[in-house]
C-alpha positions in Angstrom: 0.0 0.1 -0.3 1.4 3.5 -0.8 0.3 5.0 2.3 0.0 3.6 6.2 -2.8 1.1 6.5 -4.9 2.6 8.5 -6.3 5.3 5.7 -7.3 2.6 3.7 -10.9 1.4 3.2 -11.5 -1.8 3.9 -13.2 -4.4 1.4 -16.6 -3.8 2.8 -16.6 -0.4 2.4 -15.7 -0.9 -1.3 -18.8 -3.4 -1.7 -20.9 -1.0 -0.1 -20.3 1.4 -2.4 -21.0 -1.1 -5.4 -24.1 -1.7 -4.2 -24.9 1.9 -3.3 -25.7 1.6 0.0 -23.2 3.5 1.5 -23.6 6.5 3.5 -22.8 9.9 1.4 -20.6 11.5 4.1 -18.6 8.1 3.6 -19.2 7.7 -0.3 -18.1 11.0 -0.7 -14.5 10.1 1.5 -14.2 7.0 -0.5 -14.4 8.6 -3.6 -11.7 10.9 -2.9 -9.8 8.8 -1.4 -10.1 6.4 -4.4 -9.2 9.4 -7.0 -5.4 10.2 -4.6 -4.5 6.0 -3.9 -3.7 3.7 -6.5 -3.5 0.5 -4.5 -7.0 1.3 -3.6 -8.2 2.2 -6.9 -7.3 -1.4 -8.6 -8.7 -2.5 -5.3 -11.8 -1.2 -6.1 -11.4 -2.0 -10.1 -10.8 -5.7 -9.6 -14.1 -5.8 -7.2 -15.9 -4.3 -9.6 -14.8 -6.5 -12.7 -15.5 -9.4 -10.4 -18.8 -8.2 -9.4 -19.9 -7.1 -13.5 -18.3 -11.1 -14.5 -20.8 -12.2 -11.8 -23.6 -10.6 -12.9 -22.7 -11.6 -16.6 -23.3 -15.3 -15.8 -26.4 -17.0 -16.8 -29.3 -17.6 -14.4 -29.2 -21.3 -13.9 -32.3 -23.7 -13.0 -31.9 -25.2 -9.7 -31.5 -29.1 -10.5 -33.1 -30.3 -7.2 -35.1 -27.5 -5.4 -34.2 -28.0 -1.6 -35.7 -24.4 -0.1 -39.1 -26.0 0.6 -36.9 -28.7 2.5 -34.8 -26.6 4.4 -37.8 -23.8 5.4 -39.5 -26.6 6.4 -36.5 -28.3 8.8 -35.8 -24.9 9.8 -39.4 -24.3 11.4 -38.9 -28.0 12.9 -35.8 -27.3 14.6 -37.2 -24.0 15.9 -40.3 -25.6 17.1 -38.1 -28.4 18.5 -36.2 -26.2 20.7 -36.5 -27.2 24.4 -35.6 -24.0 26.8 -33.7 -25.2 30.0 -36.7 -24.3 32.8 -39.0 -26.7 30.8 -36.7 -29.5 30.9 -35.3 -28.8 34.6 -39.0 -28.4 35.5 -39.7 -32.0 33.8 -36.6 -33.9 35.6 -37.9 -32.2 38.8 -41.0 -33.3 38.9 -40.3 -36.9 37.4 -37.9 -37.1 40.4 -40.6 -36.2 42.8 -42.6 -38.6 41.4 -40.1 -41.4 41.7 -39.3 -40.3 45.1 -43.2 -40.1 46.3 -43.8 -43.7 44.5 -41.0 -45.6 46.5 -41.3 -43.9 49.9 -43.5 -45.8 51.5 -41.6 -48.8 50.2 -38.3 -47.0 51.9 -40.1 -45.7 55.2 -41.1 -49.4 55.6 -37.4 -50.7 54.9 -35.6 -48.0 57.2 -38.1 -47.8 60.2 -38.1 -52.0 60.6 -34.5 -52.0 60.1 -33.1 -49.1 62.3 -34.3 -46.4 64.8 -34.7 -43.0 64.0 -31.6 -42.5 66.3 -29.4 -44.9 64.0 -30.8 -43.0 61.2 -29.5 -39.6 62.2 -26.3 -40.8 63.4 -24.3 -40.3 60.2 -25.2 -36.8 60.7 -24.2 -36.3 63.8 -21.2 -37.7 63.1 -20.4 -34.9 60.0 -21.5 -32.3 62.6 -19.0 -33.6 64.6 -16.6 -33.3 62.2 -17.5 -30.0 60.4 -16.8 -28.5 63.8 -13.5 -29.8 64.2 -12.5 -28.9 61.2 -13.5 -25.3 61.4 -12.4 -24.8 65.4 -8.3 -26.2 63.1 -9.0 -24.2 60.2 -9.5 -20.9 62.9 -6.4 -22.0 65.1 -4.5 -22.2 62.1 -5.4 -19.1 60.6 -4.8 -17.6 63.8 -1.3 -18.8 64.3 -0.2 -17.8 60.5 -1.8 -14.0 61.6 0.4 -13.9 64.7 3.5 -14.9 62.5 2.7 -12.4 60.0 2.8 -9.6 62.5 5.9 -11.0 64.1 8.1 -11.6 61.8 6.7 -9.9 58.4 5.4 -6.6 59.0 5.7 -4.2 56.6 8.6 -1.1 57.7 7.2 2.1 58.6 8.1 4.3 55.0 7.4 8.1 55.2 5.8 8.7 52.4 6.3 12.8 51.4 2.5 13.1 50.6 -0.6 11.6 52.5 -4.0 11.4 52.6 -6.3 13.4 50.2 -3.3 14.4 47.6 -2.1 11.3 47.3 -5.5 9.5 46.5 -6.1 12.3 44.1 -2.4 11.6 42.5 -3.4 7.8 42.3 -7.4 8.3 41.1 -5.8 10.7 38.2 -3.2 8.1 37.2 -5.9 5.3 37.1 -8.6 7.6 35.5 -5.8 8.7 32.4 -4.9 4.5 32.1 -8.8 3.9 31.7 -9.4 6.8 28.8 -5.9 5.7 27.3 -7.4 2.1 27.6 -10.5 3.2 26.0 -8.8 5.1 23.3 -6.6 2.5 22.1 -9.1 -0.3 22.0 -11.8 1.9 20.4 -13.6 0.2 17.9 -16.0 2.2 15.3 -19.0 0.9 14.9 -19.0 0.4 10.9 -15.6 -1.4 11.6 -13.8 1.8 9.9 -10.7 3.4 11.6 -11.8 7.2 12.4 -9.4 9.3 11.0 
């Protein structure tokens, strides 16, 4: 290309220009650019030749017209599209029905073999283990905190700027960083890079 790449128009703009759907201000800018840039003018000429060659091709009749089948298949696909909400609701309802159907049998079997205290024993053991685990973690974290305070405390630093001016400086730098990133990563709506 003869200039920096960002000043050239993309192929989509050239196609829109050929189709006559490019906005007036963009059309005028593109025409001016095509008059000045040989590379883009060559690209436009080859694209225009391709379009004219495609228009000269004869319309061939379809050997197998599958449009009706495609439209019917798309309609069926849209009709069969289950929503997650309905699937989960159906699965939950089925699970409740199965549990309700077998619950009398389960309760008779469990009631005849075990007492309520025996059935709840695993829950009590789990609660005891959970309590012991929580106490252990609390003691471990307390020990880490004590070690941190004793050995790794941060040294005192005398900052020349304190309080509000420091917060303003950090906030200003953060704002500049965000604006800079926004400008660098900005994507225009039509896909063209702004001049």
